[in-house]
PDB file of N, CA, C and O in Angstrom:
ATOM      1  N   MET A   1      22.881 -27.014  13.979  1.00  0.00           N
ATOM      2  CA  MET A   1      22.140 -27.083  12.747  1.00  0.00           C
ATOM      3  C   MET A   1      20.846 -26.277  12.865  1.00  0.00           C
ATOM      4  O   MET A   1      20.513 -25.494  11.975  1.00  0.00           O
ATOM      5  N   LEU A   2      20.123 -26.470  13.963  1.00  0.00           N
ATOM      6  CA  LEU A   2      18.886 -25.724  14.177  1.00  0.00           C
ATOM      7  C   LEU A   2      19.174 -24.233  14.249  1.00  0.00           C
ATOM      8  O   LEU A   2      18.429 -23.424  13.696  1.00  0.00           O
ATOM      9  N   LYS A   3      20.245 -23.873  14.924  1.00  0.00           N
ATOM     10  CA  LYS A   3      20.632 -22.464  15.033  1.00  0.00           C
ATOM     11  C   LYS A   3      20.884 -21.864  13.646  1.00  0.00           C
ATOM     12  O   LYS A   3      20.469 -20.738  13.372  1.00  0.00           O
ATOM     13  N   ALA A   4      21.556 -22.608  12.780  1.00  0.00           N
ATOM     14  CA  ALA A   4      21.842 -22.125  11.424  1.00  0.00           C
ATOM     15  C   ALA A   4      20.556 -21.843  10.655  1.00  0.00           C
ATOM     16  O   ALA A   4      20.491 -20.883   9.887  1.00  0.00           O
ATOM     17  N   LEU A   5      19.537 -22.670  10.855  1.00  0.00           N
ATOM     18  CA  LEU A   5      18.254 -22.462  10.172  1.00  0.00           C
ATOM     19  C   LEU A   5      17.488 -21.283  10.771  1.00  0.00           C
ATOM     20  O   LEU A   5      16.927 -20.465  10.043  1.00  0.00           O
ATOM     21  N   ILE A   6      17.467 -21.204  12.096  1.00  0.00           N
ATOM     22  CA  ILE A   6      16.663 -20.185  12.776  1.00  0.00           C
ATOM     23  C   ILE A   6      17.247 -18.785  12.621  1.00  0.00           C
ATOM     24  O   ILE A   6      16.500 -17.808  12.591  1.00  0.00           O
ATOM     25  N   LEU A   7      18.565 -18.675  12.521  1.00  0.00           N
ATOM     26  CA  LEU A   7      19.188 -17.354  12.406  1.00  0.00           C
ATOM     27  C   LEU A   7      18.743 -16.592  11.162  1.00  0.00           C
ATOM     28  O   LEU A   7      18.715 -15.361  11.162  1.00  0.00           O
ATOM     29  N   ARG A   8      18.398 -17.316  10.108  1.00  0.00           N
ATOM     30  CA  ARG A   8      17.959 -16.670   8.865  1.00  0.00           C
ATOM     31  C   ARG A   8      16.665 -17.307   8.386  1.00  0.00           C
ATOM     32  O   ARG A   8      16.673 -18.079   7.427  1.00  0.00           O
ATOM     33  N   PRO A   9      15.540 -16.990   9.048  1.00  0.00           N
ATOM     34  CA  PRO A   9      14.257 -17.580   8.640  1.00  0.00           C
ATOM     35  C   PRO A   9      13.942 -17.247   7.182  1.00  0.00           C
ATOM     36  O   PRO A   9      14.155 -16.120   6.735  1.00  0.00           O
ATOM     37  N   GLY A  10      13.443 -18.217   6.460  1.00  0.00           N
ATOM     38  CA  GLY A  10      13.093 -18.016   5.059  1.00  0.00           C
ATOM     39  C   GLY A  10      14.251 -18.245   4.105  1.00  0.00           C
ATOM     40  O   GLY A  10      14.041 -18.384   2.900  1.00  0.00           O
ATOM     41  N   HIS A  11      15.470 -18.287   4.624  1.00  0.00           N
ATOM     42  CA  HIS A  11      16.662 -18.496   3.796  1.00  0.00           C
ATOM     43  C   HIS A  11      16.933 -19.995   3.682  1.00  0.00           C
ATOM     44  O   HIS A  11      16.928 -20.706   4.687  1.00  0.00           O
ATOM     45  N   VAL A  12      17.166 -20.468   2.479  1.00  0.00           N
ATOM     46  CA  VAL A  12      17.405 -21.895   2.248  1.00  0.00           C
ATOM     47  C   VAL A  12      18.859 -22.237   2.558  1.00  0.00           C
ATOM     48  O   VAL A  12      19.783 -21.550   2.123  1.00  0.00           O
ATOM     49  N   LYS A  13      19.039 -23.310   3.317  1.00  0.00           N
ATOM     50  CA  LYS A  13      20.377 -23.821   3.623  1.00  0.00           C
ATOM     51  C   LYS A  13      20.533 -25.191   2.966  1.00  0.00           C
ATOM     52  O   LYS A  13      19.683 -26.068   3.127  1.00  0.00           O
ATOM     53  N   SER A  14      21.609 -25.362   2.237  1.00  0.00           N
ATOM     54  CA  SER A  14      21.879 -26.660   1.607  1.00  0.00           C
ATOM     55  C   SER A  14      22.363 -27.648   2.670  1.00  0.00           C
ATOM     56  O   SER A  14      22.714 -27.251   3.781  1.00  0.00           O
ATOM     57  N   ARG A  15      22.378 -28.914   2.326  1.00  0.00           N
ATOM     58  CA  ARG A  15      22.900 -29.924   3.254  1.00  0.00           C
ATOM     59  C   ARG A  15      24.358 -29.622   3.600  1.00  0.00           C
ATOM     60  O   ARG A  15      24.765 -29.759   4.754  1.00  0.00           O
ATOM     61  N   ASP A  16      25.140 -29.212   2.606  1.00  0.00           N
ATOM     62  CA  ASP A  16      26.549 -28.894   2.856  1.00  0.00           C
ATOM     63  C   ASP A  16      26.688 -27.747   3.848  1.00  0.00           C
ATOM     64  O   ASP A  16      27.533 -27.797   4.742  1.00  0.00           O
ATOM     65  N   GLN A  17      25.865 -26.715   3.696  1.00  0.00           N
ATOM     66  CA  GLN A  17      25.918 -25.585   4.625  1.00  0.00           C
ATOM     67  C   GLN A  17      25.538 -26.019   6.036  1.00  0.00           C
ATOM     68  O   GLN A  17      26.147 -25.574   7.009  1.00  0.00           O
ATOM     69  N   LEU A  18      24.544 -26.877   6.150  1.00  0.00           N
ATOM     70  CA  LEU A  18      24.138 -27.363   7.468  1.00  0.00           C
ATOM     71  C   LEU A  18      25.201 -28.274   8.076  1.00  0.00           C
ATOM     72  O   LEU A  18      25.418 -28.245   9.288  1.00  0.00           O
ATOM     73  N   MET A  19      25.867 -29.083   7.247  1.00  0.00           N
ATOM     74  CA  MET A  19      26.960 -29.923   7.755  1.00  0.00           C
ATOM     75  C   MET A  19      28.092 -29.061   8.291  1.00  0.00           C
ATOM     76  O   MET A  19      28.638 -29.337   9.359  1.00  0.00           O
ATOM     77  N   ASP A  20      28.447 -28.007   7.541  1.00  0.00           N
ATOM     78  CA  ASP A  20      29.506 -27.106   7.991  1.00  0.00           C
ATOM     79  C   ASP A  20      29.120 -26.419   9.296  1.00  0.00           C
ATOM     80  O   ASP A  20      29.953 -26.267  10.190  1.00  0.00           O
ATOM     81  N   ALA A  21      27.859 -26.003   9.409  1.00  0.00           N
ATOM     82  CA  ALA A  21      27.390 -25.333  10.622  1.00  0.00           C
ATOM     83  C   ALA A  21      27.421 -26.274  11.822  1.00  0.00           C
ATOM     84  O   ALA A  21      27.743 -25.853  12.933  1.00  0.00           O
ATOM     85  N   ALA A  22      27.093 -27.526  11.606  1.00  0.00           N
ATOM     86  CA  ALA A  22      27.011 -28.484  12.709  1.00  0.00           C
ATOM     87  C   ALA A  22      28.360 -29.109  13.062  1.00  0.00           C
ATOM     88  O   ALA A  22      28.649 -29.333  14.238  1.00  0.00           O
ATOM     89  N   TYR A  23      29.178 -29.389  12.062  1.00  0.00           N
ATOM     90  CA  TYR A  23      30.390 -30.171  12.296  1.00  0.00           C
ATOM     91  C   TYR A  23      31.684 -29.475  11.898  1.00  0.00           C
ATOM     92  O   TYR A  23      32.765 -29.968  12.219  1.00  0.00           O
ATOM     93  N   GLY A  24      31.602 -28.353  11.213  1.00  0.00           N
ATOM     94  CA  GLY A  24      32.807 -27.718  10.700  1.00  0.00           C
ATOM     95  C   GLY A  24      33.170 -28.314   9.348  1.00  0.00           C
ATOM     96  O   GLY A  24      32.607 -29.325   8.928  1.00  0.00           O
ATOM     97  N   GLU A  25      34.099 -27.687   8.688  1.00  0.00           N
ATOM     98  CA  GLU A  25      34.451 -28.099   7.329  1.00  0.00           C
ATOM     99  C   GLU A  25      35.421 -29.278   7.284  1.00  0.00           C
ATOM    100  O   GLU A  25      35.622 -29.868   6.222  1.00  0.00           O
ATOM    101  N   SER A  26      36.016 -29.625   8.406  1.00  0.00           N
ATOM    102  CA  SER A  26      37.051 -30.659   8.389  1.00  0.00           C
ATOM    103  C   SER A  26      36.502 -32.084   8.495  1.00  0.00           C
ATOM    104  O   SER A  26      37.259 -33.047   8.368  1.00  0.00           O
ATOM    105  N   ILE A  27      35.210 -32.224   8.724  1.00  0.00           N
ATOM    106  CA  ILE A  27      34.617 -33.557   8.875  1.00  0.00           C
ATOM    107  C   ILE A  27      33.744 -33.865   7.669  1.00  0.00           C
ATOM    108  O   ILE A  27      32.932 -33.038   7.256  1.00  0.00           O
ATOM    109  N   PHE A  28      33.913 -35.060   7.104  1.00  0.00           N
ATOM    110  CA  PHE A  28      33.088 -35.478   5.974  1.00  0.00           C
ATOM    111  C   PHE A  28      32.028 -36.450   6.463  1.00  0.00           C
ATOM    112  O   PHE A  28      32.331 -37.441   7.128  1.00  0.00           O
ATOM    113  N   LEU A  29      30.776 -36.149   6.121  1.00  0.00           N
ATOM    114  CA  LEU A  29      29.650 -37.014   6.477  1.00  0.00           C
ATOM    115  C   LEU A  29      28.796 -37.251   5.250  1.00  0.00           C
ATOM    116  O   LEU A  29      28.833 -36.477   4.293  1.00  0.00           O
ATOM    117  N   ASP A  30      28.044 -38.299   5.283  1.00  0.00           N
ATOM    118  CA  ASP A  30      27.070 -38.576   4.235  1.00  0.00           C
ATOM    119  C   ASP A  30      25.974 -37.506   4.287  1.00  0.00           C
ATOM    120  O   ASP A  30      25.564 -37.086   5.369  1.00  0.00           O
ATOM    121  N   ASP A  31      25.505 -37.073   3.125  1.00  0.00           N
ATOM    122  CA  ASP A  31      24.432 -36.074   3.061  1.00  0.00           C
ATOM    123  C   ASP A  31      23.193 -36.511   3.833  1.00  0.00           C
ATOM    124  O   ASP A  31      22.477 -35.679   4.391  1.00  0.00           O
ATOM    125  N   ARG A  32      22.948 -37.792   3.865  1.00  0.00           N
ATOM    126  CA  ARG A  32      21.740 -38.306   4.532  1.00  0.00           C
ATOM    127  C   ARG A  32      21.804 -38.159   6.047  1.00  0.00           C
ATOM    128  O   ARG A  32      20.783 -38.280   6.724  1.00  0.00           O
ATOM    129  N   THR A  33      22.990 -37.900   6.580  1.00  0.00           N
ATOM    130  CA  THR A  33      23.112 -37.637   8.012  1.00  0.00           C
ATOM    131  C   THR A  33      22.296 -36.408   8.377  1.00  0.00           C
ATOM    132  O   THR A  33      21.632 -36.383   9.413  1.00  0.00           O
ATOM    133  N   ILE A  34      22.345 -35.398   7.536  1.00  0.00           N
ATOM    134  CA  ILE A  34      21.577 -34.173   7.777  1.00  0.00           C
ATOM    135  C   ILE A  34      20.089 -34.482   7.732  1.00  0.00           C
ATOM    136  O   ILE A  34      19.329 -33.982   8.561  1.00  0.00           O
ATOM    137  N   ASP A  35      19.668 -35.293   6.785  1.00  0.00           N
ATOM    138  CA  ASP A  35      18.252 -35.676   6.702  1.00  0.00           C
ATOM    139  C   ASP A  35      17.795 -36.341   7.998  1.00  0.00           C
ATOM    140  O   ASP A  35      16.696 -36.076   8.485  1.00  0.00           O
ATOM    141  N   SER A  36      18.633 -37.196   8.546  1.00  0.00           N
ATOM    142  CA  SER A  36      18.295 -37.880   9.799  1.00  0.00           C
ATOM    143  C   SER A  36      18.172 -36.896  10.952  1.00  0.00           C
ATOM    144  O   SER A  36      17.261 -37.001  11.774  1.00  0.00           O
ATOM    145  N   HIS A  37      19.088 -35.947  11.008  1.00  0.00           N
ATOM    146  CA  HIS A  37      19.025 -34.939  12.068  1.00  0.00           C
ATOM    147  C   HIS A  37      17.765 -34.083  11.948  1.00  0.00           C
ATOM    148  O   HIS A  37      17.110 -33.793  12.949  1.00  0.00           O
ATOM    149  N   ILE A  38      17.433 -33.685  10.738  1.00  0.00           N
ATOM    150  CA  ILE A  38      16.223 -32.882  10.521  1.00  0.00           C
ATOM    151  C   ILE A  38      14.990 -33.681  10.930  1.00  0.00           C
ATOM    152  O   ILE A  38      14.082 -33.145  11.565  1.00  0.00           O
ATOM    153  N   LYS A  39      14.959 -34.944  10.572  1.00  0.00           N
ATOM    154  CA  LYS A  39      13.831 -35.807  10.940  1.00  0.00           C
ATOM    155  C   LYS A  39      13.678 -35.872  12.458  1.00  0.00           C
ATOM    156  O   LYS A  39      12.565 -35.788  12.978  1.00  0.00           O
ATOM    157  N   ARG A  40      14.789 -36.020  13.162  1.00  0.00           N
ATOM    158  CA  ARG A  40      14.740 -36.083  14.627  1.00  0.00           C
ATOM    159  C   ARG A  40      14.310 -34.751  15.233  1.00  0.00           C
ATOM    160  O   ARG A  40      13.542 -34.725  16.195  1.00  0.00           O
ATOM    161  N   LEU A  41      14.802 -33.646  14.674  1.00  0.00           N
ATOM    162  CA  LEU A  41      14.379 -32.330  15.161  1.00  0.00           C
ATOM    163  C   LEU A  41      12.871 -32.153  15.005  1.00  0.00           C
ATOM    164  O   LEU A  41      12.190 -31.712  15.931  1.00  0.00           O
ATOM    165  N   ARG A  42      12.364 -32.496  13.846  1.00  0.00           N
ATOM    166  CA  ARG A  42      10.922 -32.379  13.612  1.00  0.00           C
ATOM    167  C   ARG A  42      10.140 -33.230  14.607  1.00  0.00           C
ATOM    168  O   ARG A  42       9.132 -32.786  15.157  1.00  0.00           O
ATOM    169  N   ARG A  43      10.599 -34.432  14.828  1.00  0.00           N
ATOM    170  CA  ARG A  43       9.917 -35.345  15.756  1.00  0.00           C
ATOM    171  C   ARG A  43       9.881 -34.756  17.172  1.00  0.00           C
ATOM    172  O   ARG A  43       8.857 -34.833  17.850  1.00  0.00           O
ATOM    173  N   LYS A  44      10.984 -34.177  17.611  1.00  0.00           N
ATOM    174  CA  LYS A  44      11.040 -33.577  18.948  1.00  0.00           C
ATOM    175  C   LYS A  44      10.108 -32.377  19.058  1.00  0.00           C
ATOM    176  O   LYS A  44       9.424 -32.213  20.068  1.00  0.00           O
ATOM    177  N   PHE A  45      10.074 -31.543  18.035  1.00  0.00           N
ATOM    178  CA  PHE A  45       9.169 -30.392  18.061  1.00  0.00           C
ATOM    179  C   PHE A  45       7.711 -30.840  18.033  1.00  0.00           C
ATOM    180  O   PHE A  45       6.862 -30.221  18.674  1.00  0.00           O
ATOM    181  N   ARG A  46       7.415 -31.899  17.305  1.00  0.00           N
ATOM    182  CA  ARG A  46       6.024 -32.369  17.200  1.00  0.00           C
ATOM    183  C   ARG A  46       5.518 -33.004  18.488  1.00  0.00           C
ATOM    184  O   ARG A  46       4.308 -33.116  18.681  1.00  0.00           O
ATOM    185  N   VAL A  47       6.412 -33.419  19.365  1.00  0.00           N
ATOM    186  CA  VAL A  47       5.985 -33.889  20.688  1.00  0.00           C
ATOM    187  C   VAL A  47       5.362 -32.724  21.451  1.00  0.00           C
ATOM    188  O   VAL A  47       4.374 -32.896  22.164  1.00  0.00           O
ATOM    189  N   ILE A  48       5.944 -31.545  21.296  1.00  0.00           N
ATOM    190  CA  ILE A  48       5.454 -30.341  21.966  1.00  0.00           C
ATOM    191  C   ILE A  48       4.281 -29.737  21.210  1.00  0.00           C
ATOM    192  O   ILE A  48       3.288 -29.332  21.814  1.00  0.00           O
ATOM    193  N   ASP A  49       4.398 -29.676  19.891  1.00  0.00           N
ATOM    194  CA  ASP A  49       3.364 -29.075  19.039  1.00  0.00           C
ATOM    195  C   ASP A  49       3.117 -29.998  17.840  1.00  0.00           C
ATOM    196  O   ASP A  49       3.900 -29.999  16.890  1.00  0.00           O
ATOM    197  N   PRO A  50       2.043 -30.775  17.879  1.00  0.00           N
ATOM    198  CA  PRO A  50       1.759 -31.726  16.794  1.00  0.00           C
ATOM    199  C   PRO A  50       1.594 -31.086  15.415  1.00  0.00           C
ATOM    200  O   PRO A  50       1.685 -31.784  14.405  1.00  0.00           O
ATOM    201  N   THR A  51       1.356 -29.785  15.351  1.00  0.00           N
ATOM    202  CA  THR A  51       1.186 -29.111  14.059  1.00  0.00           C
ATOM    203  C   THR A  51       2.480 -28.470  13.556  1.00  0.00           C
ATOM    204  O   THR A  51       2.461 -27.745  12.561  1.00  0.00           O
ATOM    205  N   PHE A  52       3.590 -28.724  14.224  1.00  0.00           N
ATOM    206  CA  PHE A  52       4.867 -28.108  13.848  1.00  0.00           C
ATOM    207  C   PHE A  52       5.237 -28.455  12.406  1.00  0.00           C
ATOM    208  O   PHE A  52       5.315 -29.625  12.031  1.00  0.00           O
ATOM    209  N   ASP A  53       5.462 -27.413  11.612  1.00  0.00           N
ATOM    210  CA  ASP A  53       5.900 -27.617  10.224  1.00  0.00           C
ATOM    211  C   ASP A  53       6.810 -26.482   9.755  1.00  0.00           C
ATOM    212  O   ASP A  53       6.860 -26.178   8.563  1.00  0.00           O
ATOM    213  N   GLN A  54       7.518 -25.865  10.676  1.00  0.00           N
ATOM    214  CA  GLN A  54       8.365 -24.719  10.341  1.00  0.00           C
ATOM    215  C   GLN A  54       9.652 -25.091   9.604  1.00  0.00           C
ATOM    216  O   GLN A  54      10.238 -24.231   8.947  1.00  0.00           O
ATOM    217  N   ILE A  55      10.102 -26.321   9.688  1.00  0.00           N
ATOM    218  CA  ILE A  55      11.286 -26.732   8.933  1.00  0.00           C
ATOM    219  C   ILE A  55      10.798 -27.366   7.635  1.00  0.00           C
ATOM    220  O   ILE A  55      10.228 -28.456   7.632  1.00  0.00           O
ATOM    221  N   GLU A  56      11.036 -26.658   6.539  1.00  0.00           N
ATOM    222  CA  GLU A  56      10.564 -27.104   5.227  1.00  0.00           C
ATOM    223  C   GLU A  56      11.698 -27.773   4.449  1.00  0.00           C
ATOM    224  O   GLU A  56      12.853 -27.356   4.534  1.00  0.00           O
ATOM    225  N   THR A  57      11.360 -28.790   3.709  1.00  0.00           N
ATOM    226  CA  THR A  57      12.300 -29.438   2.798  1.00  0.00           C
ATOM    227  C   THR A  57      12.048 -28.905   1.398  1.00  0.00           C
ATOM    228  O   THR A  57      10.915 -28.920   0.917  1.00  0.00           O
ATOM    229  N   LEU A  58      13.094 -28.436   0.749  1.00  0.00           N
ATOM    230  CA  LEU A  58      13.001 -28.018  -0.646  1.00  0.00           C
ATOM    231  C   LEU A  58      13.789 -29.045  -1.452  1.00  0.00           C
ATOM    232  O   LEU A  58      15.020 -29.033  -1.469  1.00  0.00           O
ATOM    233  N   TYR A  59      13.064 -29.919  -2.109  1.00  0.00           N
ATOM    234  CA  TYR A  59      13.648 -31.069  -2.798  1.00  0.00           C
ATOM    235  C   TYR A  59      14.807 -30.654  -3.710  1.00  0.00           C
ATOM    236  O   TYR A  59      14.654 -29.787  -4.570  1.00  0.00           O
ATOM    237  N   GLY A  60      15.952 -31.280  -3.511  1.00  0.00           N
ATOM    238  CA  GLY A  60      17.125 -31.026  -4.337  1.00  0.00           C
ATOM    239  C   GLY A  60      17.866 -29.752  -3.995  1.00  0.00           C
ATOM    240  O   GLY A  60      18.893 -29.451  -4.604  1.00  0.00           O
ATOM    241  N   ILE A  61      17.355 -28.986  -3.015  1.00  0.00           N
ATOM    242  CA  ILE A  61      17.977 -27.706  -2.675  1.00  0.00           C
ATOM    243  C   ILE A  61      18.485 -27.708  -1.236  1.00  0.00           C
ATOM    244  O   ILE A  61      19.664 -27.459  -0.988  1.00  0.00           O
ATOM    245  N   GLY A  62      17.595 -27.989  -0.294  1.00  0.00           N
ATOM    246  CA  GLY A  62      17.997 -27.974   1.106  1.00  0.00           C
ATOM    247  C   GLY A  62      16.807 -27.803   2.027  1.00  0.00           C
ATOM    248  O   GLY A  62      15.718 -28.318   1.772  1.00  0.00           O
ATOM    249  N   TYR A  63      17.036 -27.068   3.103  1.00  0.00           N
ATOM    250  CA  TYR A  63      16.012 -26.868   4.125  1.00  0.00           C
ATOM    251  C   TYR A  63      15.857 -25.389   4.429  1.00  0.00           C
ATOM    252  O   TYR A  63      16.772 -24.587   4.242  1.00  0.00           O
ATOM    253  N   ARG A  64      14.654 -25.055   4.909  1.00  0.00           N
ATOM    254  CA  ARG A  64      14.358 -23.662   5.247  1.00  0.00           C
ATOM    255  C   ARG A  64      13.512 -23.663   6.518  1.00  0.00           C
ATOM    256  O   ARG A  64      12.621 -24.495   6.688  1.00  0.00           O
ATOM    257  N   TYR A  65      13.810 -22.711   7.410  1.00  0.00           N
ATOM    258  CA  TYR A  65      12.988 -22.511   8.602  1.00  0.00           C
ATOM    259  C   TYR A  65      12.039 -21.360   8.325  1.00  0.00           C
ATOM    260  O   TYR A  65      12.445 -20.314   7.819  1.00  0.00           O
ATOM    261  N   SER A  66      10.791 -21.557   8.654  1.00  0.00           N
ATOM    262  CA  SER A  66       9.770 -20.540   8.427  1.00  0.00           C
ATOM    263  C   SER A  66       9.156 -20.140   9.757  1.00  0.00           C
ATOM    264  O   SER A  66       8.866 -20.999  10.590  1.00  0.00           O
ATOM    265  N   ASN A  67       8.957 -18.852   9.965  1.00  0.00           N
ATOM    266  CA  ASN A  67       8.338 -18.354  11.199  1.00  0.00           C
ATOM    267  C   ASN A  67       6.827 -18.456  11.178  1.00  0.00           C
ATOM    268  O   ASN A  67       6.186 -18.189  12.194  1.00  0.00           O
ATOM    269  N   ASP A  68       6.247 -18.826  10.076  1.00  0.00           N
ATOM    270  CA  ASP A  68       4.780 -18.834   9.960  1.00  0.00           C
ATOM    271  C   ASP A  68       4.128 -19.808  10.893  1.00  0.00           C
ATOM    272  O   ASP A  68       2.903 -19.924  10.907  1.00  0.00           O
TER     273      ASP A  68
END
């Protein structure tokens, strides 16, 4: 999932796109599973860098990784 975001910085990925990247198209998961994974990723990055905010949430659209 992180790889899918980082490969195209600034490009928005929907929850469905991130699910496909992480699990493939043959597995069905609740959309909120992706939210949980993103939350955990952010938490892990913030242990290293408390100001980490490169993974942005775009309400109703998806997530975006920013290099800024």
